[in-house]
N, C-alpha and C positions, 0 to 999 in steps of 0.2 A: 887688692879689692877681691873680696871671697864672696862668691856666688855671681851672677850672670843678670844684668840687669836687661826684663824683659824686654819686646818689642810693643810696640802701641800703634794705631795709625796716625797718632799724632808726633811722629819722632820729625825729627827734622834730620835730612840724608842731604849731605854731599860730599866731594870729594875733594882732596889737599894731593893737587897729583896722582899719584896710584893709591893714595890709603884714602880707605872709605871712611866716613863719619859718620856717625848718631849721634842725635842728641834728643835723651828722653825730658820730655815736658816737665819733669823733675826736677830738673837741673834747674830751669829758668824759677823756679819756685824758691831753691834754696841758694840759688844767685843773690836774689830780691833778698829773702834773710838776712845771708850775710851783712849786706850794706845798707840794710832797711833803718837802723839808727840812724846815723847822720843825715841820710839824704831824703827821709820819708815824708821833710815837707818842701822839697826839690824835684817833681818828677823828671824833668830833665839830666837831672843829675843823678837820679837813682837810674837811670835809663843806662846812660853813662858808665855808672860805676858796675851794674851789672855786665855791659858789656867788656867791661874791662876783666873782669872775674872770668869771661867767658875765655876771651882771648889769653890770659896768663893758663890757665888749666889747658885751653887747645894746646897752646904752644909746648909746655910740659909734656903733655902726652905725646907729642910731635916728636918729640926728642928720642922718647921711647919707639917708637914706632918706626921712625927713619933709622936707627940704629938695627932694630929688627929688620928691615925690608935690608939693610948692608949686609948681614949676614945671609941674604936669601931668603929669610922665613916668611910668612905672608904675614899681616898683623890688619887691623881694624883698631878705628878709636872710637867709645862710645862713652859718651859722658852724662852722668845723672846724678844720682843723688851726693852732695860734696861733693864732687869731683869727678873723676873717672878713672877709664884704663885704657891700655892697649893692651889688643891682644896677641899674643908669642907664642912659638911652639918653644920649648924647653929641651935644649939638647946636652949642654954643656954647661957645668955652675959657670967655667970664666967667662963665658960670651953672656950668661944672663948678669952675671956682675955689671959688666959694660953698657948693658940692654938697660938697667936699670939707674946707673948714675946717669945715662944721657938727658934721662927727663930733668933732671934739675941744670946742669950743665945745660939745658938749650934755653932754659931761665933767665941764666946770669949772664 
């Protein structure tokens, strides 16, 4: 993801183990946008679908962040516009590739 998602007073903040997570309000709006079509007439299913998007993206980013932490680098997850990112320190191309592939592996 290019750039950094700015912080707001409305961000949801929590930790998954040692990994801090920040969810920008725009994440919820884009989640609704993604699942709106099939669930627009069923609010409970709409909420469940947005929750599924949240869990899917969070698990994916946890894959990146966990591998980053295993290398001893600090990591934080930020969920924002159409997804999110896990911050990482870049030190070697090989390790960065392992971190890159850890996200999709976490979701499979």
